[in-house]
C-alpha positions in Angstrom: 72.4 102.8 112.5 75.6 100.7 111.5 78.4 101.9 113.2 81.7 100.7 111.4 85.5 100.9 113.1 88.4 100.2 111.4 92.0 99.8 113.6 95.3 100.6 112.0 98.4 100.6 113.4 98.3 104.4 113.4 95.4 105.4 113.1 91.5 104.5 113.5 88.9 105.4 111.4 85.0 105.8 112.1 82.0 105.6 110.6 78.1 105.6 110.8 76.0 104.8 108.2 72.7 104.7 107.6 71.7 102.3 104.7 74.5 102.9 102.1 74.9 106.6 102.9 77.8 107.3 104.7 76.9 110.5 107.3 79.8 111.1 109.6 83.7 109.3 110.0 86.4 110.6 112.5 89.8 109.4 112.7 92.1 109.2 115.4 95.3 107.9 116.8 95.5 103.9 117.8 96.9 103.9 121.5 97.1 100.3 123.1 97.3 101.7 125.9 94.1 103.3 126.3 91.1 101.3 128.0 87.9 100.2 126.8 86.2 103.1 128.8 88.5 105.7 127.4 87.4 105.1 124.2 84.2 105.0 125.3 84.2 108.5 126.3 86.4 109.8 123.4 83.8 108.1 121.0 80.8 109.5 123.1 82.6 113.3 122.6 82.9 113.0 119.1 79.6 111.5 118.7 77.9 114.4 120.8 79.7 117.0 118.7 78.5 115.8 115.9 75.2 115.8 116.9 75.1 111.8 116.6 73.2 109.8 119.4 75.3 106.7 120.7 71.4 105.0 121.0 71.1 105.1 117.0 73.7 102.5 116.6 72.1 99.4 116.2 74.8 97.0 114.2 78.8 97.4 115.0 81.6 95.9 112.6 85.3 96.3 113.7 88.5 95.9 111.5 91.6 95.4 113.2 95.4 95.0 112.4 96.4 95.3 116.1 94.9 92.4 118.2 95.7 94.0 121.8 92.8 96.7 121.3 89.8 94.1 119.6 89.0 93.1 123.5 89.2 96.4 124.8 86.7 97.8 121.4 84.5 94.8 122.2 84.2 95.7 125.6 83.6 99.3 125.1 80.7 98.6 121.9 78.9 96.3 125.0 79.0 98.5 127.3 78.8 102.0 125.7 76.4 101.2 122.4 75.2 97.6 124.1 75.5 96.1 120.9 78.2 92.8 120.7 79.8 93.7 117.5 81.0 91.7 114.5 84.4 91.1 113.9 86.6 90.7 110.5 88.2 87.4 111.1 88.2 84.0 110.9 84.9 82.5 110.1 82.7 85.4 108.7 81.2 85.7 105.2 83.6 87.9 102.8 81.1 86.7 99.8 85.0 86.0 97.5 87.6 83.8 97.0 90.6 84.6 98.8 94.0 83.3 97.3 95.8 83.2 100.0 98.1 80.5 101.7 97.3 80.9 105.6 93.9 83.3 105.3 94.9 84.1 109.2 97.7 85.4 108.2 96.5 87.9 106.0 95.7 92.1 106.8 91.7 92.3 107.7 92.2 95.7 106.2 93.6 93.9 103.1 90.3 91.8 102.5 87.8 95.1 103.5 89.5 97.1 101.0 89.7 94.3 98.4 85.4 94.7 98.7 84.8 98.0 99.2 87.5 98.9 96.4 85.1 96.1 94.3 81.8 97.5 95.2 82.6 101.1 94.4 84.5 100.6 91.0 83.5 96.7 89.7 87.5 94.8 89.0 90.2 93.8 88.2 92.0 96.6 90.3 94.9 96.7 91.8 94.2 98.5 95.4 97.1 100.5 97.0 96.8 101.2 100.8 99.4 103.7 101.6 99.5 103.6 105.3 102.1 102.3 108.3 102.7 99.6 105.8 102.0 99.6 101.9 100.0 97.4 100.6 99.1 96.1 97.0 96.2 94.1 96.8 94.9 92.3 93.1 91.6 91.8 92.7 90.2 89.9 89.9 87.0 90.8 87.5 85.0 88.7 89.4 86.1 90.7 92.8 88.2 87.7 94.1 91.5 88.4 96.1 94.4 87.4 94.1 97.1 88.3 96.2 99.5 91.5 96.4 102.9 93.0 97.7 103.3 94.4 101.6 106.2 97.2 101.6 107.5 100.1 104.1 105.2 102.7 104.7 106.7 105.9 103.7 106.7 107.4 107.0 108.3 104.6 108.2 111.0 104.9 105.8 111.4 108.6 106.5 111.4 107.6 110.7 114.2 105.0 109.9 116.4 107.2 108.3 116.1 109.6 110.5 116.7 107.4 113.8 119.5 105.4 111.9 122.1 108.0 111.0 123.4 111.2 113.6 123.1 114.2 111.3 119.7 113.5 108.8 116.4 115.6 110.8 113.2 114.9 111.5 111.2 116.0 108.1 108.0 117.1 106.8 106.8 114.8 104.1 106.2 117.7 101.4 107.3 117.4 98.2 110.3 119.8 97.3 110.1 122.2 94.3 112.7 120.9 93.1 114.5 116.8 92.3 117.6 118.1 93.2 117.9 120.2 96.5 119.9 122.1 97.7 119.9 121.9 101.3 119.6 118.5 103.9 115.5 118.3 104.3 114.9 119.5 100.3 117.6 116.7 99.8 115.6 114.2 102.0 112.3 115.1 100.7 112.8 114.4 97.4 114.9 110.6 98.0 111.8 109.6 100.2 109.0 111.1 98.1 110.1 110.6 94.8 111.5 107.3 95.7 108.1 105.9 97.1 106.8 107.3 94.1 109.0 105.3 92.1 108.7 101.8 94.5 104.8 102.3 93.9 104.7 102.9 89.8 107.5 100.3 89.7 105.4 97.3 91.5 102.0 98.4 89.7 103.7 97.7 86.2 105.4 95.0 87.5 101.9 93.0 88.2 100.8 94.3 85.6 102.6 92.8 83.6 102.7 89.7 85.4 98.9 89.2 85.1 99.0 90.1 81.1 98.5 92.4 78.7 95.1 91.8 77.9 94.6 92.6 82.4 93.8 96.1 82.3 93.1 96.7 86.1 92.4 100.3 87.6 94.4 101.4 90.7 92.4 102.6 93.7 94.7 104.5 96.0 93.6 104.8 99.5 95.7 105.9 103.0 96.5 109.5 104.7 99.0 110.1 102.5 97.6 108.8 99.1 96.3 112.4 98.0 100.2 113.6 98.0 101.4 110.2 96.6 98.6 110.7 93.7 99.9 113.7 92.6 103.5 112.6 91.2 102.2 108.9 90.4 101.4 107.9 86.9 99.5 104.7 87.7 97.1 105.7 90.2 94.0 106.4 88.8 91.8 107.4 92.0 91.9 107.9 95.4 89.0 106.9 97.6 90.0 107.8 101.3 86.3 106.0 102.5 87.4 102.1 100.6 87.6 100.7 103.7 84.6 102.1 105.7 82.7 100.8 102.3 84.1 97.4 103.0 83.1 97.1 106.7 79.7 98.3 105.0 79.9 95.4 102.6 80.7 93.1 105.0 78.3 93.9 107.8 75.9 93.3 104.7 76.6 89.8 104.0 77.1 88.7 107.4 73.3 90.2 108.4 71.7 88.5 105.5 
């Protein structure tokens, strides 16, 4: 059994694979204050609840955009699973060309998402990860990474509005019934959500225009808020919540041959 772990700024997403089949998956909060032992006990409890045996895990791959957690999670894998994990980073075999000036500066999750999306849907693609930050990654018809866009995430934008103003409240991010709000909460929900949808659709349209009229790419979105944005967006074709897990599985396969 393969355990894949994606460490994001807000959440850690994990899944177990038997061959190409995703058997179980979990999402927990990212906490840089937790030790490897604390994560080990938490994962052990999750496994036990789902009827998964730690001893069945023979391989582990980790992707992280939170550098302080790589060492604790590596030690956790070695102590609790008796497995030294494969870490996504410089030196790993991706199987694709990456058009980026500084390969060490690119987030591991962006490469993993590109690989996972191409595995599932072919190319060309625009892959949107709606998380703490929102990334747009452009994938060629042969699966190569062509570059992309990074924008502030919707939650970060909402928190900035709350923390930077004296009278605006912290709100729940749900679409209001009408664009024109008649109370402060509805006004904020409309501005944040529809403004964010507009940002996504505009960036997608500009990418398509830059690539040329003959470039017909699918738009695949992932991330915790992707479903809500998809309902309002005119450019997102499909939601795939397990895109990163798929990419990690494929990367592990490419580095096990």
